[in-house]
C-alpha positions in Angstrom: -3.3 -7.1 36.8 -3.4 -3.4 37.1 -7.2 -3.4 37.1 -7.1 -5.8 40.2 -4.5 -3.8 41.9 -6.6 -0.6 41.5 -9.7 -2.4 43.0 -7.4 -3.6 46.0 -6.1 -0.1 46.3 -9.7 1.3 46.7 -10.9 -1.3 49.1 -8.0 -1.0 51.2 -8.2 2.9 51.4 -11.8 2.6 52.5 -10.9 0.2 55.2 -8.1 2.2 56.5 -9.9 5.6 56.6 -13.3 4.3 57.3 -15.0 7.1 55.2 -18.8 7.7 55.7 -21.1 7.5 52.6 -21.3 11.2 52.7 -17.6 11.6 52.4 -16.0 12.7 49.2 -14.1 9.9 47.3 -10.2 10.3 48.4 -7.3 10.0 46.1 -6.0 6.4 46.1 -2.9 5.5 48.3 0.4 5.4 46.5 1.8 1.9 45.8 5.3 1.1 46.4 7.9 -1.6 47.2 9.5 -1.9 50.5 13.0 -1.2 49.0 11.6 2.1 47.5 10.5 3.8 50.7 11.4 4.5 54.4 9.2 1.9 56.2 9.5 3.8 59.5 7.5 6.8 58.2 5.8 5.4 55.1 2.0 6.1 54.6 0.5 4.0 51.5 0.4 0.4 50.1 3.5 -2.0 50.0 3.1 -4.3 46.9 5.4 -7.0 46.0 5.4 -9.6 43.0 7.1 -12.8 42.5 9.5 -12.9 39.2 6.6 -14.4 37.3 4.4 -11.3 37.9 2.0 -12.8 40.3 1.5 -10.8 43.7 3.3 -12.0 46.8 2.5 -9.2 49.4 0.0 -6.5 49.9 -0.2 -4.3 53.0 -1.0 -0.9 54.0 1.1 1.5 56.4 0.2 4.7 57.9 3.2 6.7 59.3 5.1 3.3 59.4 2.3 1.5 61.2 0.7 -1.4 59.6 -2.9 -0.6 59.3 -6.0 -2.8 57.7 -5.7 -5.6 55.5 -2.5 -7.5 55.0 -2.4 -10.3 52.1 0.3 -12.7 51.0 0.3 -15.1 48.1 2.1 -18.3 47.2 4.0 -18.3 43.8 1.2 -20.1 42.2 -1.2 -17.4 43.0 -3.0 -19.0 45.9 -3.6 -16.9 48.9 -1.3 -17.8 51.9 -2.3 -15.3 54.5 -5.0 -12.9 55.2 -5.2 -10.7 58.3 -6.4 -7.3 59.7 -3.9 -5.1 61.7 -4.3 -1.6 63.5 -1.4 0.4 64.5 1.0 -2.5 63.8 -1.0 -4.8 66.2 -3.2 -7.8 65.1 -6.9 -6.7 65.4 -9.5 -9.0 63.9 -9.5 -12.2 62.0 -6.2 -13.9 60.8 -6.0 -16.6 58.3 -3.5 -19.1 56.7 -4.1 -21.2 53.8 -2.3 -24.2 52.3 -0.8 -24.1 48.7 -4.0 -25.9 47.7 -6.1 -23.2 48.8 -7.5 -25.0 51.9 -7.7 -23.1 55.1 -4.9 -24.1 57.4 -5.7 -22.0 60.6 -7.9 -19.2 61.6 -7.7 -16.9 64.8 -9.0 -13.6 66.1 -6.8 -10.9 67.8 -7.6 -7.7 69.6 -4.4 -5.4 70.0 -2.2 -8.5 69.2 -3.7 -10.6 72.0 -5.7 -13.8 70.9 -9.3 -13.6 71.8 -12.1 -16.1 70.8 -11.6 -18.9 68.3 -8.2 -20.6 67.4 -8.4 -23.5 64.9 -6.0 -25.3 62.6 -6.9 -27.7 59.9 -5.1 -30.6 58.0 -4.6 -30.0 54.3 -7.6 -32.3 53.5 -9.8 -29.8 55.3 -10.4 -32.0 58.5 -10.4 -29.9 61.8 -6.9 -30.7 63.6 -7.1 -28.4 66.6 -9.9 -26.4 68.2 -9.6 -24.1 71.3 -10.9 -20.8 72.6 -8.7 -18.0 74.2 -9.7 -15.2 76.4 -7.1 -12.3 76.7 -4.3 -14.5 75.4 -4.9 -17.6 77.5 -6.8 -20.8 76.7 -10.2 -20.7 78.3 -12.7 -23.8 77.6 -12.4 -27.1 76.1 -9.4 -27.8 73.6 -9.9 -30.6 71.1 -7.4 -32.3 68.7 -8.2 -34.6 65.9 -6.3 -37.0 63.5 -6.6 -36.5 59.9 -9.6 -38.7 59.7 -11.4 -36.8 62.4 -11.0 -39.2 65.2 -10.8 -37.3 68.4 -7.3 -37.6 69.9 -7.4 -35.5 73.1 -9.9 -33.2 75.0 -8.4 -30.7 77.7 -10.2 -28.1 79.6 -8.5 -24.9 80.4 -9.4 -21.9 82.8 -7.4 -18.9 82.7 -4.6 -20.6 80.9 -4.2 -23.4 83.3 -5.3 -27.1 82.2 -7.7 -28.5 84.3 -7.7 -32.4 84.6 -11.6 -32.9 84.3 -11.2 -36.4 83.1 -8.9 -39.3 83.9 -5.5 -39.0 82.4 -2.6 -41.6 82.8 -0.3 -40.5 85.5 3.4 -39.9 84.5 3.2 -42.0 81.6 6.3 -43.9 80.7 7.8 -43.0 84.2 5.6 -44.3 86.8 2.8 -45.9 84.7 4.9 -48.0 82.3 3.7 -50.0 79.3 5.5 -53.3 80.5 4.2 -53.3 84.2 0.9 -53.1 85.9 0.7 -50.4 88.6 -2.1 -49.5 91.3 -2.7 -48.3 94.7 -0.6 -45.1 94.9 -0.5 -43.3 98.3 1.4 -40.2 99.4 3.4 -38.9 102.4 1.4 -36.0 104.0 3.7 -33.5 102.4 3.1 -34.9 98.8 6.7 -35.1 98.1 7.1 -38.9 98.2 4.8 -41.6 96.9 4.5 -45.3 97.0 2.7 -47.5 94.7 2.6 -51.3 93.7 4.1 -52.5 90.4 4.0 -56.0 89.1 6.8 -56.8 86.5 5.2 -58.4 83.4 8.5 -60.5 83.0 9.1 -61.8 86.4 5.4 -61.7 87.5 6.6 -60.2 90.9 4.7 -57.3 92.6 6.9 -54.8 94.7 6.1 -51.6 96.3 7.9 -48.8 94.8 8.7 -45.2 95.9 9.3 -42.0 93.9 10.0 -38.4 95.1 9.2 -35.1 93.7 12.1 -33.0 92.5 12.1 -29.6 90.9 12.3 -31.5 87.6 9.4 -33.6 88.5 8.9 -37.1 89.8 12.0 -39.3 90.1 12.2 -42.5 88.5 10.6 -45.0 90.9 12.7 -47.7 92.7 11.7 -50.6 94.6 11.3 -49.5 98.4 13.9 -50.8 100.8 11.2 -52.7 102.9 9.7 -54.5 99.9 11.6 -57.8 99.8 8.8 -60.2 99.1 5.4 -60.0 97.3 4.2 -56.9 98.6 1.2 -54.5 97.6 -1.1 -51.7 98.8 0.9 -49.3 100.7 -0.8 -46.7 102.8 0.5 -43.9 105.0 -1.5 -42.7 107.8 -2.6 -38.9 108.2 0.5 -37.9 110.3 3.0 -40.2 108.5 3.8 -42.1 111.7 2.9 -45.5 110.1 3.0 -47.1 106.7 0.7 -50.1 106.3 1.0 -52.8 103.4 -0.2 -56.2 102.4 2.4 -59.1 101.9 2.8 -62.7 101.1 6.0 -62.8 103.4 5.8 -65.5 106.1 4.5 -64.5 109.5 7.1 -64.7 112.3 5.1 -67.3 114.3 5.4 -69.8 111.7 1.8 -70.2 110.7 2.2 -69.3 107.2 2.1 -72.6 105.4 0.7 -71.5 101.9 2.6 -69.4 99.3 -0.4 -66.9 98.7 -1.2 -66.1 102.3 -1.7 -62.5 102.3 -1.4 -60.5 105.5 -1.3 -56.9 106.7 2.0 -55.5 108.0 3.0 -52.1 109.4 6.0 -49.9 109.9 6.6 -46.9 112.2 8.3 -43.9 111.2 11.6 -43.0 113.0 14.5 -40.6 112.5 16.3 -43.2 110.5 13.3 -44.0 108.3 10.9 -46.9 108.7 11.1 -49.4 111.3 11.3 -53.1 110.5 7.9 -54.3 109.2 5.8 -56.2 111.6 2.6 -58.1 111.2 -0.7 -57.0 112.9 -2.0 -59.5 115.3 -3.9 -62.6 114.7 -7.1 -60.7 115.5 -6.7 -59.2 112.0 -4.2 -61.7 110.2 -5.5 -65.3 109.7 -3.2 -67.8 108.1 -4.2 -69.8 105.2 -4.3 -73.5 105.7 -4.1 -76.3 103.4 -7.3 -76.7 101.6 -8.4 -73.0 101.9 -9.9 -71.5 98.9 -9.0 -67.7 98.1 -10.3 -65.3 99.6 -10.3 -67.1 103.0 -8.0 -65.8 105.5 -6.6 -63.3 102.8 -6.3 -59.8 104.3 -5.4 -56.9 102.1 -5.9 -53.2 101.2 -5.3 -51.8 104.8 -6.0 -48.2 105.5 -6.7 -46.1 108.7 -9.2 -43.3 109.5 -8.3 -40.1 111.4 -8.9 -42.1 114.8 -6.6 -45.0 113.8 -9.4 -47.5 113.1 -8.4 -50.0 110.6 -10.3 -50.8 107.3 -9.4 -53.7 105.0 -10.7 -56.4 102.8 -11.0 -60.1 103.2 -13.7 -63.1 102.8 -17.2 -62.3 103.7 -18.4 -64.2 106.8 -21.4 -65.9 104.9 -20.2 -66.0 101.3 -17.2 -66.9 99.2 -16.7 -63.1 98.1 -14.4 -60.3 99.4 -16.0 -57.6 101.8 -14.8 -54.7 103.5 -14.1 -54.8 107.1 -13.1 -52.2 109.9 -11.6 -52.9 113.3 -11.6 -50.2 116.1 -8.4 -49.0 117.6 -8.5 -49.7 121.4 -6.9 -47.5 124.0 -4.1 -49.9 124.6 -3.0 -49.9 120.8 -4.6 -53.2 120.0 -7.4 -53.8 117.4 -10.9 -55.1 118.3 -12.6 -57.7 116.5 -13.3 -57.0 112.8 -16.7 -56.1 111.7 -18.1 -56.4 108.1 -19.2 -53.1 106.5 -22.5 -53.9 105.2 -23.5 -51.5 103.6 -21.5 -50.2 101.7 -20.0 -53.7 101.2 -22.3 -56.3 99.6 -22.4 -60.2 100.4 -22.9 -60.7 96.5 -20.1 -58.9 95.2 -16.2 -58.6 95.3 -15.5 -55.4 97.3 -11.8 -54.3 97.7 -9.4 -51.3 98.1 -11.0 -49.1 100.5 -9.9 -45.5 100.8 -11.3 -42.4 102.5 -11.9 -38.7 101.0 -9.4 -36.4 102.6 -12.2 -35.2 105.0 -12.9 -38.8 106.1 -16.7 -38.6 105.4 -16.8 -40.5 102.1 -15.5 -44.2 101.7 -14.5 -45.1 98.4 -13.7 -48.7 97.1 -13.7 -51.0 94.1 -16.4 -53.6 93.4 -17.0 -56.4 90.5 -20.1 -56.9 88.7 -22.8 -54.8 90.5 -25.9 -54.1 88.7 -25.2 -50.5 87.9 -21.6 -51.2 86.9 -20.0 -49.9 83.6 -17.3 -52.9 83.3 -15.7 -55.6 84.9 -15.1 -53.8 88.0 -16.0 -50.1 89.0 -15.3 -47.6 91.7 -18.0 -46.7 94.2 -18.6 -44.5 97.1 -20.5 -44.4 100.4 -21.1 -41.3 102.4 -21.0 -41.6 106.3 -24.0 -40.1 108.1 -23.6 -40.3 111.9 -22.3 -43.7 112.2 -24.1 -45.2 109.3 -22.5 -45.6 105.8 -25.1 -45.0 103.0 -25.9 -47.4 100.2 -23.0 -47.0 97.8 -23.3 -45.3 94.5 -21.2 -45.8 91.2 -18.8 -43.0 90.9 -20.0 -42.5 87.2 -18.8 -42.9 83.6 -16.1 -40.3 83.9 -14.1 -42.5 86.1 -15.4 -45.8 85.3 -15.1 -47.3 81.8 -16.2 -50.4 80.0 -12.9 -52.1 81.4 -12.1 -52.3 85.1 -11.1 -49.7 87.7 -10.0 -49.8 91.4 -7.6 -48.9 94.2 -8.9 -45.3 94.6 -6.7 -42.7 96.4 -6.2 -39.0 97.0 -3.4 -36.5 96.9 -2.8 -35.1 100.5 -4.3 -31.8 99.6 -7.5 -33.5 98.2 -6.9 -31.6 94.8 -6.3 -35.1 92.8 -8.1 -38.4 92.8 -6.2 -41.3 91.8 -7.0 -44.9 90.6 -5.9 -47.8 88.6 -7.5 -48.9 85.3 -6.8 -51.4 82.5 -8.9 -49.3 80.1 -5.9 -48.7 77.7 -5.0 -50.5 74.6 -1.7 -52.3 75.8 -1.8 -56.1 76.6 0.7 -58.4 78.3 2.0 -61.6 76.7 -1.0 -63.5 77.8 -3.3 -61.1 75.9 -4.5 -59.4 79.4 -5.0 -55.7 79.6 -2.4 -53.7 81.6 -3.1 -51.7 84.5 -2.0 -48.2 85.0 -2.4 -45.4 87.3 -4.8 -42.7 86.3 -5.6 -39.2 87.9 -8.2 -36.4 87.7 -9.0 -33.2 89.6 -11.3 -34.2 92.6 -13.5 -31.4 92.1 -14.9 -33.2 88.9 -16.0 -36.2 90.6 -19.6 -37.1 90.4 -20.6 -37.3 94.1 -24.0 -36.9 95.3 -24.1 -36.7 98.9 
């Protein structure tokens, strides 16, 4: 033991004083226990042992400041901690070990500020956490793994701020629940209130819910006061003067004869909140008649552009699929004859849930079973060039998965992109996957204009 201590004394002395090869050998530093010296002024080595005589602590001080190598051991003689210090600040590599000798964590410091690698490990040696720091802040990709090496999470950081560069469940457990399906979230222009559709798995009913942003986060969603029937797809126009939605509720003219007759309704903003919902005219809404087969006379997914023109989806003219439509808002406040958007819509696919980019130049929508799809349904986009929409492109594998995605939307400031997906593992009583809301930063979308 004495020989080992002498060797450590010599090594530490060399590290602390950094003597050149031409220097003469200095006298070894004195070795003391903490209880034997004034730690505020002491220069030398502090060495402690357990009752069994094995080492427990080894560190060097210069004028009371920790310098150089610092070592600690477990009672069984296994190294617990190894780090380098300068002027009582962490400088260099720090390592912690498990009692079995396996590395538990490793990091690097400069003047006590985390720099570079920061990793932790399970006791079996499997990497648990891997991140990079610059000036004490996470910068780069952070990975976490389970004890078998399966990736649990991947997060990107810039200057300590998490960047959502891949889809995450939006407000899991609060807005995105395990026992319901959610889709079609849209926001008031100030971003303080959101509306979305939720279908309760127990009742099977779908209602429009609202939630408000508070200092503590989003409030618990409640059914919106106007949502008294099978309602879905809320949309607020750019100046918050109108809220559109789709509903099974009967039309006032008595033309609704079928239970699943979806039509588009609108409310106007007033000092007292939203006005009583009213249906759009029969230029847009077509009542289902007995014998009609979905999606005939089924109007859903309403949105408007900055000029007030209406976009939605319903059955195509020459097919039994759903297509995207638009109707021009005329000067008298009525809508013109609806026209199919082909392209980007396609007569051979089911196209739904249109949504504009914040600048109005890109149209996003959901589509089933296209040749370049990744799953059952994917999100596509089309760029407006003049008065023409381009051939749509798949939004790519970051957003689209091997399952299904749809109902795209944006935060009012355009920073975040939202959509609905059933990519999770949860299933309902019938074995069908549950749809939840997801979001990511829009700057990471794969868009080629």
